N, CA, C and O atoms as a CHARMM CRD file, in Angstrom:
* protein
*
  388
    1    1 MET  N    106.68100  33.63800  18.63700 PROA 1      0.00000
    2    1 MET  CA   106.50200  32.35100  19.39000 PROA 1      0.00000
    3    1 MET  C    105.84900  31.28400  18.63400 PROA 1      0.00000
    4    1 MET  O    104.91500  31.75000  17.98100 PROA 1      0.00000
    5    2 SER  N    105.96300  30.30000  18.51500 PROA 2      0.00000
    6    2 SER  CA   104.85800  29.56600  17.71300 PROA 2      0.00000
    7    2 SER  C    103.90700  28.79000  18.83700 PROA 2      0.00000
    8    2 SER  O    103.75700  29.25200  19.96800 PROA 2      0.00000
    9    3 ILE  N    103.47300  27.93300  18.52700 PROA 3      0.00000
   10    3 ILE  CA   102.16400  27.28700  19.34900 PROA 3      0.00000
   11    3 ILE  C    103.31200  26.05800  19.61300 PROA 3      0.00000
   12    3 ILE  O    103.72400  26.04300  20.77300 PROA 3      0.00000
   13    4 SER  N    103.76500  25.24700  18.90500 PROA 4      0.00000
   14    4 SER  CA   104.81700  24.25700  19.18400 PROA 4      0.00000
   15    4 SER  C    105.53700  24.81300  20.06100 PROA 4      0.00000
   16    4 SER  O    105.59800  24.18700  21.11900 PROA 4      0.00000
   17    5 SER  N    106.17000  25.86800  20.00300 PROA 5      0.00000
   18    5 SER  CA   107.21800  25.85200  21.09600 PROA 5      0.00000
   19    5 SER  C    106.93000  26.10000  22.24500 PROA 5      0.00000
   20    5 SER  O    107.65200  25.73900  23.17400 PROA 5      0.00000
   21    6 PHE  N    105.49700  26.95600  22.46200 PROA 6      0.00000
   22    6 PHE  CA   104.76500  27.27000  23.57400 PROA 6      0.00000
   23    6 PHE  C    104.47300  25.98200  24.27100 PROA 6      0.00000
   24    6 PHE  O    104.95900  25.58900  25.33100 PROA 6      0.00000
   25    7 SER  N    103.54600  25.35200  23.45700 PROA 7      0.00000
   26    7 SER  CA   103.50000  24.03700  24.15000 PROA 7      0.00000
   27    7 SER  C    104.57400  22.75000  24.52500 PROA 7      0.00000
   28    7 SER  O    104.35800  21.74200  25.19900 PROA 7      0.00000
   29    8 ASP  N    105.65300  23.13400  23.90800 PROA 8      0.00000
   30    8 ASP  CA   106.92800  22.41000  24.36300 PROA 8      0.00000
   31    8 ASP  C    107.43600  22.91200  25.65400 PROA 8      0.00000
   32    8 ASP  O    107.80500  22.05900  26.46100 PROA 8      0.00000
   33    9 SER  N    107.50000  23.90400  25.91600 PROA 9      0.00000
   34    9 SER  CA   107.95600  24.70300  26.93300 PROA 9      0.00000
   35    9 SER  C    107.41400  24.61700  28.42100 PROA 9      0.00000
   36    9 SER  O    107.98700  24.75800  29.50100 PROA 9      0.00000
   37   10 ARG  N    105.98100  24.30800  28.05200 PROA 10     0.00000
   38   10 ARG  CA   104.91000  24.13100  29.47100 PROA 10     0.00000
   39   10 ARG  C    104.53200  22.69300  29.35900 PROA 10     0.00000
   40   10 ARG  O    104.33500  22.11200  28.29200 PROA 10     0.00000
   41   11 THR  N    104.46100  22.25500  30.35200 PROA 11     0.00000
   42   11 THR  CA   103.91000  20.68500  30.38400 PROA 11     0.00000
   43   11 THR  C    102.12600  21.11600  30.67600 PROA 11     0.00000
   44   11 THR  O    101.68900  22.01200  31.39800 PROA 11     0.00000
   45   12 LEU  N    101.48600  20.28300  29.96800 PROA 12     0.00000
   46   12 LEU  CA    99.85000  21.04100  29.90200 PROA 12     0.00000
   47   12 LEU  C     99.45200  19.98400  31.26200 PROA 12     0.00000
   48   12 LEU  O     99.85700  18.82800  31.38900 PROA 12     0.00000
   49   13 ILE  N     98.46300  20.80200  32.30800 PROA 13     0.00000
   50   13 ILE  CA    98.34100  20.32400  33.44900 PROA 13     0.00000
   51   13 ILE  C     96.54300  19.86900  33.31700 PROA 13     0.00000
   52   13 ILE  O     95.63800  20.67900  33.11300 PROA 13     0.00000
   53   14 GLY  N     96.43400  18.85700  33.44000 PROA 14     0.00000
   54   14 GLY  CA    95.01400  18.38600  33.32400 PROA 14     0.00000
   55   14 GLY  C     93.87500  19.15700  34.45500 PROA 14     0.00000
   56   14 GLY  O     94.34800  19.59400  35.50400 PROA 14     0.00000
   57   15 PRO  N     92.50000  19.28700  34.21200 PROA 15     0.00000
   58   15 PRO  CA    91.76900  19.72600  35.17300 PROA 15     0.00000
   59   15 PRO  C     91.75600  18.73700  36.67100 PROA 15     0.00000
   60   15 PRO  O     91.35500  19.20500  37.73700 PROA 15     0.00000
   61   16 ALA  N     92.12700  17.70500  36.56600 PROA 16     0.00000
   62   16 ALA  CA    92.28000  16.93000  37.87000 PROA 16     0.00000
   63   16 ALA  C     93.21300  17.38900  38.32700 PROA 16     0.00000
   64   16 ALA  O     93.07600  17.81400  39.47400 PROA 16     0.00000
   65   17 ASP  N     94.44200  17.51300  37.74300 PROA 17     0.00000
   66   17 ASP  CA    95.60600  17.86200  38.67700 PROA 17     0.00000
   67   17 ASP  C     95.41600  19.30100  39.23700 PROA 17     0.00000
   68   17 ASP  O     95.79700  19.55000  40.38100 PROA 17     0.00000
   69   18 LYS  N     94.84800  20.23400  38.47500 PROA 18     0.00000
   70   18 LYS  CA    94.25700  21.54100  39.22300 PROA 18     0.00000
   71   18 LYS  C     93.77800  21.53600  40.35100 PROA 18     0.00000
   72   18 LYS  O     94.18600  22.35800  41.17100 PROA 18     0.00000
   73   19 THR  N     92.88600  20.69900  40.65100 PROA 19     0.00000
   74   19 THR  CA    91.91800  20.79700  41.55000 PROA 19     0.00000
   75   19 THR  C     92.08900  19.80600  42.62400 PROA 19     0.00000
   76   19 THR  O     91.42400  19.82900  43.66000 PROA 19     0.00000
   77   20 GLN  N     93.08800  18.84500  42.32500 PROA 20     0.00000
   78   20 GLN  CA    93.89800  17.53200  43.30600 PROA 20     0.00000
   79   20 GLN  C     94.04500  18.50500  44.51100 PROA 20     0.00000
   80   20 GLN  O     93.68200  18.01900  45.58200 PROA 20     0.00000
   81   21 VAL  N     94.50800  19.78900  44.54600 PROA 21     0.00000
   82   21 VAL  CA    94.93300  20.08900  45.95100 PROA 21     0.00000
   83   21 VAL  C     93.51800  20.48200  46.91300 PROA 21     0.00000
   84   21 VAL  O     93.26400  20.20200  48.08500 PROA 21     0.00000
   85   22 PHE  N     92.90300  21.08400  46.10500 PROA 22     0.00000
   86   22 PHE  CA    91.34300  21.39600  46.77000 PROA 22     0.00000
   87   22 PHE  C     90.48000  20.03700  47.10300 PROA 22     0.00000
   88   22 PHE  O     89.72600  19.88600  48.06400 PROA 22     0.00000
   89   23 ARG  N     90.71200  19.29900  46.29600 PROA 23     0.00000
   90   23 ARG  CA    90.07500  17.97600  47.04600 PROA 23     0.00000
   91   23 ARG  C     90.60500  17.22500  48.32200 PROA 23     0.00000
   92   23 ARG  O     90.00400  16.68400  49.25100 PROA 23     0.00000
   93   24 ASP  N     91.94000  17.37900  48.04400 PROA 24     0.00000
   94   24 ASP  CA    92.58100  16.98500  49.45000 PROA 24     0.00000
   95   24 ASP  C     92.50900  17.76600  50.55600 PROA 24     0.00000
   96   24 ASP  O     92.62500  17.28500  51.68400 PROA 24     0.00000
   97   25 TRP  N     92.31900  18.99700  50.33900 PROA 25     0.00000
   98   25 TRP  CA    91.93900  19.89500  51.47500 PROA 25     0.00000
   99   25 TRP  C     90.46400  19.71800  51.82000 PROA 25     0.00000
  100   25 TRP  O     90.25200  19.78000  53.03100 PROA 25     0.00000
  101   26 ILE  N     89.48800  19.53100  51.12000 PROA 26     0.00000
  102   26 ILE  CA    88.26100  19.23000  51.55600 PROA 26     0.00000
  103   26 ILE  C     88.06300  17.91700  52.28500 PROA 26     0.00000
  104   26 ILE  O     87.24200  17.85300  53.20000 PROA 26     0.00000
  105   27 LYS  N     88.84100  16.78400  51.88800 PROA 27     0.00000
  106   27 LYS  CA    88.83800  15.50600  52.27700 PROA 27     0.00000
  107   27 LYS  C     89.42400  15.70700  53.67100 PROA 27     0.00000
  108   27 LYS  O     88.94200  15.08500  54.61800 PROA 27     0.00000
  109   28 GLN  N     90.37200  16.49100  53.82600 PROA 28     0.00000
  110   28 GLN  CA    91.08000  16.86600  55.24000 PROA 28     0.00000
  111   28 GLN  C     89.91900  17.42000  56.12200 PROA 28     0.00000
  112   28 GLN  O     89.61000  16.80400  57.14200 PROA 28     0.00000
  113   29 LYS  N     89.34100  18.42800  55.80600 PROA 29     0.00000
  114   29 LYS  CA    88.30300  19.23800  56.28400 PROA 29     0.00000
  115   29 LYS  C     87.39500  18.06900  56.61800 PROA 29     0.00000
  116   29 LYS  O     87.47100  17.79200  57.81500 PROA 29     0.00000
  117   30 GLN  N     86.74000  17.46300  56.08400 PROA 30     0.00000
  118   30 GLN  CA    85.78200  16.45800  56.19100 PROA 30     0.00000
  119   30 GLN  C     86.01100  15.67900  57.11000 PROA 30     0.00000
  120   30 GLN  O     85.00700  15.42800  57.77700 PROA 30     0.00000
  121   31 LYS  N     87.36700  14.94500  57.58300 PROA 31     0.00000
  122   31 LYS  CA    87.76900  14.07400  58.27100 PROA 31     0.00000
  123   31 LYS  C     87.63100  14.79900  60.12800 PROA 31     0.00000
  124   31 LYS  O     87.18100  14.34600  61.18000 PROA 31     0.00000
  125   32 GLU  N     88.35400  16.22800  59.68100 PROA 32     0.00000
  126   32 GLU  CA    88.11600  17.00500  61.01100 PROA 32     0.00000
  127   32 GLU  C     86.89800  17.22900  61.56700 PROA 32     0.00000
  128   32 GLU  O     86.66200  17.26500  62.77500 PROA 32     0.00000
  129   33 LEU  N     85.91800  17.42100  60.43800 PROA 33     0.00000
  130   33 LEU  CA    84.84300  17.64600  61.05400 PROA 33     0.00000
  131   33 LEU  C     83.87800  16.52000  61.42500 PROA 33     0.00000
  132   33 LEU  O     82.76200  16.77500  61.87700 PROA 33     0.00000
  133   34 GLU  N     84.36700  15.12500  61.20900 PROA 34     0.00000
  134   34 GLU  CA    83.64200  14.10900  61.52900 PROA 34     0.00000
  135   34 GLU  C     82.96700  13.98400  63.01200 PROA 34     0.00000
  136   34 GLU  O     81.85900  13.45200  63.07300 PROA 34     0.00000
  137   35 PRO  N     83.48200  14.37400  64.00300 PROA 35     0.00000
  138   35 PRO  CA    83.20400  14.16800  65.21900 PROA 35     0.00000
  139   35 PRO  C     81.90100  15.20300  65.27600 PROA 35     0.00000
  140   35 PRO  O     80.79300  14.75000  65.56300 PROA 35     0.00000
  141   36 TRP  N     82.05400  16.34000  65.04400 PROA 36     0.00000
  142   36 TRP  CA    80.85100  17.37300  64.87500 PROA 36     0.00000
  143   36 TRP  C     79.86600  16.73200  64.20000 PROA 36     0.00000
  144   36 TRP  O     78.88300  16.38500  64.85400 PROA 36     0.00000
  145   37 LYS  N     79.90200  16.51100  63.10800 PROA 37     0.00000
  146   37 LYS  CA    78.87200  15.52300  62.33300 PROA 37     0.00000
  147   37 LYS  C     78.14300  14.75900  63.09000 PROA 37     0.00000
  148   37 LYS  O     76.91400  14.81900  63.15000 PROA 37     0.00000
  149   38 THR  N     78.98700  13.85200  63.83000 PROA 38     0.00000
  150   38 THR  CA    78.43600  12.84900  64.71300 PROA 38     0.00000
  151   38 THR  C     77.43200  13.60500  66.00000 PROA 38     0.00000
  152   38 THR  O     76.30100  13.24300  66.32400 PROA 38     0.00000
  153   39 LYS  N     78.14800  14.62500  66.52900 PROA 39     0.00000
  154   39 LYS  CA    77.41200  14.90500  67.66100 PROA 39     0.00000
  155   39 LYS  C     76.05800  15.73300  67.00800 PROA 39     0.00000
  156   39 LYS  O     74.97900  15.69900  67.60000 PROA 39     0.00000
  157   40 ILE  N     76.22400  16.42200  65.82000 PROA 40     0.00000
  158   40 ILE  CA    75.18800  17.34500  65.09500 PROA 40     0.00000
  159   40 ILE  C     74.01700  15.91600  65.19600 PROA 40     0.00000
  160   40 ILE  O     73.05300  16.04100  65.95200 PROA 40     0.00000
  161   41 ASN  N     74.17100  14.75000  64.48100 PROA 41     0.00000
  162   41 ASN  CA    72.94000  13.84900  63.98500 PROA 41     0.00000
  163   41 ASN  C     72.83500  13.35100  65.91400 PROA 41     0.00000
  164   41 ASN  O     71.64000  13.13600  66.11800 PROA 41     0.00000
  165   42 GLN  N     73.24700  13.23700  66.59200 PROA 42     0.00000
  166   42 GLN  CA    73.15600  12.93900  68.04500 PROA 42     0.00000
  167   42 GLN  C     71.99800  13.89500  68.32900 PROA 42     0.00000
  168   42 GLN  O     70.87100  13.45800  68.55700 PROA 42     0.00000
  169   43 LYS  N     72.22300  14.94700  68.31700 PROA 43     0.00000
  170   43 LYS  CA    71.54700  16.32500  68.85600 PROA 43     0.00000
  171   43 LYS  C     70.34100  16.29800  67.95800 PROA 43     0.00000
  172   43 LYS  O     69.24600  16.48100  68.49100 PROA 43     0.00000
  173   44 GLN  N     70.39800  16.11600  66.81200 PROA 44     0.00000
  174   44 GLN  CA    69.15000  16.20100  65.82700 PROA 44     0.00000
  175   44 GLN  C     68.31600  14.83000  66.06300 PROA 44     0.00000
  176   44 GLN  O     67.09300  14.95600  65.99800 PROA 44     0.00000
  177   45 ALA  N     68.79100  13.63200  66.31000 PROA 45     0.00000
  178   45 ALA  CA    68.04700  12.57100  66.82700 PROA 45     0.00000
  179   45 ALA  C     67.21300  12.96500  68.51200 PROA 45     0.00000
  180   45 ALA  O     66.12700  12.52100  68.88300 PROA 45     0.00000
  181   46 GLU  N     67.83000  13.60000  69.03000 PROA 46     0.00000
  182   46 GLU  CA    67.00800  13.88700  70.33500 PROA 46     0.00000
  183   46 GLU  C     65.80700  14.98800  70.19200 PROA 46     0.00000
  184   46 GLU  O     64.73600  14.89300  70.79100 PROA 46     0.00000
  185   47 VAL  N     66.17500  16.09300  69.26300 PROA 47     0.00000
  186   47 VAL  CA    65.41800  17.03900  68.96300 PROA 47     0.00000
  187   47 VAL  C     64.07700  16.20800  68.38500 PROA 47     0.00000
  188   47 VAL  O     62.91400  16.35300  68.76200 PROA 47     0.00000
  189   48 ASP  N     64.49400  15.46000  67.54300 PROA 48     0.00000
  190   48 ASP  CA    63.34600  14.63400  66.72500 PROA 48     0.00000
  191   48 ASP  C     62.74000  13.97700  68.06600 PROA 48     0.00000
  192   48 ASP  O     61.71500  14.60800  68.32600 PROA 48     0.00000
  193   49 VAL  N     62.92600  13.10800  68.88700 PROA 49     0.00000
  194   49 VAL  CA    62.32100  12.70500  70.03300 PROA 49     0.00000
  195   49 VAL  C     61.60100  13.48600  70.50100 PROA 49     0.00000
  196   49 VAL  O     60.38400  13.30300  70.46100 PROA 49     0.00000
  197   50 LYS  N     62.28200  14.84100  71.21600 PROA 50     0.00000
  198   50 LYS  CA    61.61800  15.73800  72.13000 PROA 50     0.00000
  199   50 LYS  C     60.25600  16.08200  71.32300 PROA 50     0.00000
  200   50 LYS  O     59.13400  16.12500  71.82700 PROA 50     0.00000
  201   51 THR  N     60.62000  16.34200  69.83100 PROA 51     0.00000
  202   51 THR  CA    59.67800  17.25800  68.93800 PROA 51     0.00000
  203   51 THR  C     57.96700  15.81000  68.82700 PROA 51     0.00000
  204   51 THR  O     56.76200  16.05800  68.88800 PROA 51     0.00000
  205   52 SER  N     58.58200  14.65000  68.68400 PROA 52     0.00000
  206   52 SER  CA    57.38300  13.66000  68.67700 PROA 52     0.00000
  207   52 SER  C     56.82500  13.48400  70.09300 PROA 52     0.00000
  208   52 SER  O     55.60500  13.33600  70.16500 PROA 52     0.00000
  209   53 GLU  N     57.59700  13.47700  71.33000 PROA 53     0.00000
  210   53 GLU  CA    56.66500  13.74700  72.32800 PROA 53     0.00000
  211   53 GLU  C     55.96300  14.86700  72.95400 PROA 53     0.00000
  212   53 GLU  O     55.22500  14.80500  73.93700 PROA 53     0.00000
  213   54 ARG  N     56.19300  15.61700  72.45600 PROA 54     0.00000
  214   54 ARG  CA    55.58800  17.31800  72.37700 PROA 54     0.00000
  215   54 ARG  C     54.26000  17.17700  71.51100 PROA 54     0.00000
  216   54 ARG  O     53.21500  17.62300  71.98500 PROA 54     0.00000
  217   55 ASP  N     54.26400  16.58200  70.27600 PROA 55     0.00000
  218   55 ASP  CA    53.17900  16.27500  69.41300 PROA 55     0.00000
  219   55 ASP  C     52.25600  15.53300  70.24100 PROA 55     0.00000
  220   55 ASP  O     51.09400  15.86800  70.47000 PROA 55     0.00000
  221   56 VAL  N     52.93100  14.35200  70.74000 PROA 56     0.00000
  222   56 VAL  CA    51.87800  13.34100  71.47500 PROA 56     0.00000
  223   56 VAL  C     51.23100  14.11000  72.70200 PROA 56     0.00000
  224   56 VAL  O     50.08100  13.79400  73.00300 PROA 56     0.00000
  225   57 LEU  N     51.86600  15.07900  73.42100 PROA 57     0.00000
  226   57 LEU  CA    51.26600  15.89500  74.52700 PROA 57     0.00000
  227   57 LEU  C     50.18800  17.06500  74.09100 PROA 57     0.00000
  228   57 LEU  O     49.18700  17.44400  74.69900 PROA 57     0.00000
  229   58 VAL  N     50.63600  17.43100  73.05100 PROA 58     0.00000
  230   58 VAL  CA    49.71100  18.44300  72.19800 PROA 58     0.00000
  231   58 VAL  C     48.27200  17.89600  71.86300 PROA 58     0.00000
  232   58 VAL  O     47.23600  18.52500  72.07600 PROA 58     0.00000
  233   59 LYS  N     48.37600  16.23700  71.13400 PROA 59     0.00000
  234   59 LYS  CA    47.27900  15.67400  71.05300 PROA 59     0.00000
  235   59 LYS  C     46.54000  15.01600  71.99700 PROA 59     0.00000
  236   59 LYS  O     45.46400  14.47500  71.74100 PROA 59     0.00000
  237   60 GLN  N     47.18000  15.03400  73.33100 PROA 60     0.00000
  238   60 GLN  CA    46.64600  14.49400  74.57400 PROA 60     0.00000
  239   60 GLN  C     45.76100  15.44500  75.11200 PROA 60     0.00000
  240   60 GLN  O     44.70200  15.09000  75.63000 PROA 60     0.00000
  241   61 ALA  N     46.13400  16.73200  75.02700 PROA 61     0.00000
  242   61 ALA  CA    45.89600  18.31100  75.73900 PROA 61     0.00000
  243   61 ALA  C     44.61200  18.26700  74.80600 PROA 61     0.00000
  244   61 ALA  O     43.53500  18.36100  75.39500 PROA 61     0.00000
  245   62 GLU  N     44.59400  18.16300  73.71800 PROA 62     0.00000
  246   62 GLU  CA    43.52000  18.44900  72.80600 PROA 62     0.00000
  247   62 GLU  C     42.27500  17.51100  73.28700 PROA 62     0.00000
  248   62 GLU  O     41.17100  17.96900  73.58200 PROA 62     0.00000
  249   63 ALA  N     42.61400  16.15700  73.31900 PROA 63     0.00000
  250   63 ALA  CA    41.85800  15.66600  73.52900 PROA 63     0.00000
  251   63 ALA  C     41.13200  15.68700  75.03100 PROA 63     0.00000
  252   63 ALA  O     39.92000  15.61100  75.23400 PROA 63     0.00000
  253   64 VAL  N     42.12300  15.80400  75.97200 PROA 64     0.00000
  254   64 VAL  CA    41.27500  16.30900  77.38300 PROA 64     0.00000
  255   64 VAL  C     40.53800  17.36800  77.19200 PROA 64     0.00000
  256   64 VAL  O     39.50500  17.48700  77.85100 PROA 64     0.00000
  257   65 GLU  N     40.89500  18.29800  76.30400 PROA 65     0.00000
  258   65 GLU  CA    40.10800  19.72200  76.13200 PROA 65     0.00000
  259   65 GLU  C     38.65000  19.53000  75.90800 PROA 65     0.00000
  260   65 GLU  O     37.67300  19.92200  76.54600 PROA 65     0.00000
  261   66 GLN  N     38.83600  18.45500  74.27500 PROA 66     0.00000
  262   66 GLN  CA    37.40200  18.18700  73.95900 PROA 66     0.00000
  263   66 GLN  C     36.67400  17.52200  74.93300 PROA 66     0.00000
  264   66 GLN  O     35.64200  18.11400  75.24900 PROA 66     0.00000
  265   67 ALA  N     36.96000  16.11700  75.70300 PROA 67     0.00000
  266   67 ALA  CA    36.66600  15.85700  76.70300 PROA 67     0.00000
  267   67 ALA  C     35.87800  16.71000  77.86300 PROA 67     0.00000
  268   67 ALA  O     34.75500  16.35400  78.22200 PROA 67     0.00000
  269   68 SER  N     36.31200  17.47200  78.24000 PROA 68     0.00000
  270   68 SER  CA    36.14300  18.38400  79.14500 PROA 68     0.00000
  271   68 SER  C     34.86200  19.68500  78.53300 PROA 68     0.00000
  272   68 SER  O     34.05500  20.27500  79.25000 PROA 68     0.00000
  273   69 ALA  N     35.00700  19.81000  77.29200 PROA 69     0.00000
  274   69 ALA  CA    33.79600  20.37100  76.87700 PROA 69     0.00000
  275   69 ALA  C     32.68200  19.97300  76.65100 PROA 69     0.00000
  276   69 ALA  O     31.60900  20.57600  76.66800 PROA 69     0.00000
  277   70 GLU  N     33.05200  18.38800  76.32000 PROA 70     0.00000
  278   70 GLU  CA    31.58400  17.69500  76.33000 PROA 70     0.00000
  279   70 GLU  C     31.04900  17.13700  77.54100 PROA 70     0.00000
  280   70 GLU  O     29.89600  16.71200  77.61200 PROA 70     0.00000
  281   71 ALA  N     31.95200  17.12800  78.59600 PROA 71     0.00000
  282   71 ALA  CA    31.51600  16.78800  80.14700 PROA 71     0.00000
  283   71 ALA  C     30.55700  18.06200  80.39200 PROA 71     0.00000
  284   71 ALA  O     29.37900  17.92100  80.72200 PROA 71     0.00000
  285   72 LEU  N     31.05000  19.08100  80.23700 PROA 72     0.00000
  286   72 LEU  CA    30.36700  20.43800  80.53800 PROA 72     0.00000
  287   72 LEU  C     29.19900  20.35500  80.02100 PROA 72     0.00000
  288   72 LEU  O     28.24400  20.36200  80.79700 PROA 72     0.00000
  289   73 GLU  N     28.97400  20.25900  78.66100 PROA 73     0.00000
  290   73 GLU  CA    27.57400  20.34000  77.89600 PROA 73     0.00000
  291   73 GLU  C     26.80300  18.99200  78.49800 PROA 73     0.00000
  292   73 GLU  O     25.57800  18.93400  78.59500 PROA 73     0.00000
  293   74 ALA  N     27.68600  17.94000  78.88000 PROA 74     0.00000
  294   74 ALA  CA    26.51500  16.93500  79.25600 PROA 74     0.00000
  295   74 ALA  C     26.17500  17.48500  80.68100 PROA 74     0.00000
  296   74 ALA  O     24.97700  17.35500  80.93100 PROA 74     0.00000
  297   75 LEU  N     26.85200  18.02100  81.60800 PROA 75     0.00000
  298   75 LEU  CA    26.37800  18.52900  82.66300 PROA 75     0.00000
  299   75 LEU  C     25.37500  19.47900  82.61000 PROA 75     0.00000
  300   75 LEU  O     24.45400  19.31300  83.41000 PROA 75     0.00000
  301   76 GLU  N     25.30900  20.63600  81.71400 PROA 76     0.00000
  302   76 GLU  CA    24.50700  21.50100  81.36900 PROA 76     0.00000
  303   76 GLU  C     23.31800  21.03400  80.91700 PROA 76     0.00000
  304   76 GLU  O     22.33500  21.74500  81.12300 PROA 76     0.00000
  305   77 THR  N     23.15100  19.79300  80.23200 PROA 77     0.00000
  306   77 THR  CA    21.92400  19.00200  79.73400 PROA 77     0.00000
  307   77 THR  C     21.19600  18.78500  80.84200 PROA 77     0.00000
  308   77 THR  O     20.04800  19.17900  81.04600 PROA 77     0.00000
  309   78 VAL  N     22.11700  17.93500  81.79900 PROA 78     0.00000
  310   78 VAL  CA    21.68400  17.07800  83.00500 PROA 78     0.00000
  311   78 VAL  C     20.96800  18.33600  84.10800 PROA 78     0.00000
  312   78 VAL  O     19.90300  18.06100  84.66200 PROA 78     0.00000
  313   79 LYS  N     21.55100  19.52500  84.33000 PROA 79     0.00000
  314   79 LYS  CA    21.04400  20.69400  84.75300 PROA 79     0.00000
  315   79 LYS  C     19.84300  21.16500  84.63200 PROA 79     0.00000
  316   79 LYS  O     19.06900  21.45700  85.54300 PROA 79     0.00000
  317   80 GLY  N     19.61900  21.27200  83.08500 PROA 80     0.00000
  318   80 GLY  CA    18.40000  21.70000  82.37400 PROA 80     0.00000
  319   80 GLY  C     17.34900  20.38400  82.66700 PROA 80     0.00000
  320   80 GLY  O     16.27900  20.67800  83.20000 PROA 80     0.00000
  321   81 ASP  N     17.56400  19.17000  82.39500 PROA 81     0.00000
  322   81 ASP  CA    16.68800  18.07800  82.61400 PROA 81     0.00000
  323   81 ASP  C     16.09500  18.07600  84.28300 PROA 81     0.00000
  324   81 ASP  O     14.97900  17.70300  84.64500 PROA 81     0.00000
  325   82 GLN  N     17.07900  18.54800  85.04500 PROA 82     0.00000
  326   82 GLN  CA    16.72400  18.71800  86.53100 PROA 82     0.00000
  327   82 GLN  C     15.81000  19.43300  86.78700 PROA 82     0.00000
  328   82 GLN  O     14.75100  19.07700  87.30300 PROA 82     0.00000
  329   83 LYS  N     16.15800  20.68800  86.40800 PROA 83     0.00000
  330   83 LYS  CA    15.49000  22.00800  86.85700 PROA 83     0.00000
  331   83 LYS  C     13.98100  21.89400  85.93300 PROA 83     0.00000
  332   83 LYS  O     13.10300  22.66800  86.31300 PROA 83     0.00000
  333   84 ALA  N     13.63900  20.98200  84.75500 PROA 84     0.00000
  334   84 ALA  CA    12.34500  20.94900  84.28300 PROA 84     0.00000
  335   84 ALA  C     11.66500  19.77800  85.03900 PROA 84     0.00000
  336   84 ALA  O     10.43500  19.73800  85.00000 PROA 84     0.00000
  337   85 LYS  N     12.30800  18.86300  85.69100 PROA 85     0.00000
  338   85 LYS  CA    11.67600  17.77600  86.45200 PROA 85     0.00000
  339   85 LYS  C     11.29000  18.22700  87.69800 PROA 85     0.00000
  340   85 LYS  O     10.40300  17.61700  88.29500 PROA 85     0.00000
  341   86 VAL  N     11.95700  19.46000  88.31700 PROA 86     0.00000
  342   86 VAL  CA    11.58800  19.98200  89.56700 PROA 86     0.00000
  343   86 VAL  C     10.22700  20.97800  89.19600 PROA 86     0.00000
  344   86 VAL  O      9.15400  21.03300  89.79800 PROA 86     0.00000
  345   87 ARG  N     10.56600  21.55700  88.27400 PROA 87     0.00000
  346   87 ARG  CA     9.25700  22.43000  87.47700 PROA 87     0.00000
  347   87 ARG  C      8.03400  21.62000  87.57400 PROA 87     0.00000
  348   87 ARG  O      6.99400  22.12000  88.00500 PROA 87     0.00000
  349   88 PHE  N      8.11200  20.27100  87.15700 PROA 88     0.00000
  350   88 PHE  CA     7.05300  19.27400  86.69800 PROA 88     0.00000
  351   88 PHE  C      6.66400  18.98100  88.07300 PROA 88     0.00000
  352   88 PHE  O      5.50600  19.28400  88.36200 PROA 88     0.00000
  353   89 ARG  N      7.35200  18.48200  88.93500 PROA 89     0.00000
  354   89 ARG  CA     6.85800  18.29300  90.37800 PROA 89     0.00000
  355   89 ARG  C      6.32400  19.29600  91.06900 PROA 89     0.00000
  356   89 ARG  O      5.46500  19.04200  91.91200 PROA 89     0.00000
  357   90 GLY  N      6.65600  20.34400  90.87800 PROA 90     0.00000
  358   90 GLY  CA     6.07000  21.67500  91.29000 PROA 90     0.00000
  359   90 GLY  C      4.75100  21.80600  90.99400 PROA 90     0.00000
  360   90 GLY  O      3.86500  21.98200  91.83000 PROA 90     0.00000
  361   91 LEU  N      4.59000  21.71500  89.70400 PROA 91     0.00000
  362   91 LEU  CA     3.17200  21.69800  88.85000 PROA 91     0.00000
  363   91 LEU  C      2.14900  20.60200  89.10800 PROA 91     0.00000
  364   91 LEU  O      0.94200  20.79400  88.96100 PROA 91     0.00000
  365   92 ALA  N      2.74600  19.29000  89.55100 PROA 92     0.00000
  366   92 ALA  CA     1.78500  18.33900  89.93700 PROA 92     0.00000
  367   92 ALA  C      1.54300  18.58800  91.12800 PROA 92     0.00000
  368   92 ALA  O      0.35200  18.61200  91.44000 PROA 92     0.00000
  369   93 MET  N      2.31800  18.79000  91.92700 PROA 93     0.00000
  370   93 MET  CA     1.62700  19.14000  93.61400 PROA 93     0.00000
  371   93 MET  C      0.85000  19.91100  93.79800 PROA 93     0.00000
  372   93 MET  O      0.21800  19.93500  94.85400 PROA 93     0.00000
  373   94 LEU  N      0.59400  21.08500  92.47600 PROA 94     0.00000
  374   94 LEU  CA    -0.11400  21.88100  93.01700 PROA 94     0.00000
  375   94 LEU  C     -1.73800  21.63500  93.02400 PROA 94     0.00000
  376   94 LEU  O     -2.13100  20.74800  92.26600 PROA 94     0.00000
  377   95 PRO  N     -2.61900  22.26000  93.72400 PROA 95     0.00000
  378   95 PRO  CA    -3.92000  21.61900  93.61700 PROA 95     0.00000
  379   95 PRO  C     -4.70400  21.77600  92.23600 PROA 95     0.00000
  380   95 PRO  O     -4.59200  22.80900  91.57600 PROA 95     0.00000
  381   96 THR  N     -5.42700  20.81200  91.86600 PROA 96     0.00000
  382   96 THR  CA    -6.24600  21.21000  90.53500 PROA 96     0.00000
  383   96 THR  C     -7.58600  21.71400  91.22900 PROA 96     0.00000
  384   96 THR  O     -8.19500  21.43900  92.26300 PROA 96     0.00000
  385   97 LEU  N     -7.79100  22.80800  89.88400 PROA 97     0.00000
  386   97 LEU  CA    -9.21200  23.58300  90.38800 PROA 97     0.00000
  387   97 LEU  C    -10.34600  23.03000  89.77400 PROA 97     0.00000
  388   97 LEU  O    -11.46500  23.47600  90.02800 PROA 97     0.00000
């Protein structure tokens, strides 16, 4: 069998023709999945909002924790100052010899 008789007996199919069936199938499946894609995008948007809200709450909690630590430190300083004043007053009230 010669090459010319082989090419005459078969029509050449181009790559586009070979894959058209698959491209059509993919297109159909994408159309079928479109409602799911929309739902997924909506849920992802909700997740993003909740994540942002959580991040804001974490920052607020950290700020409260920092403020609490600073307040406790200030309180300890005031208590120390108050004890020093009480001791000083006590010494001042002692009779001098």
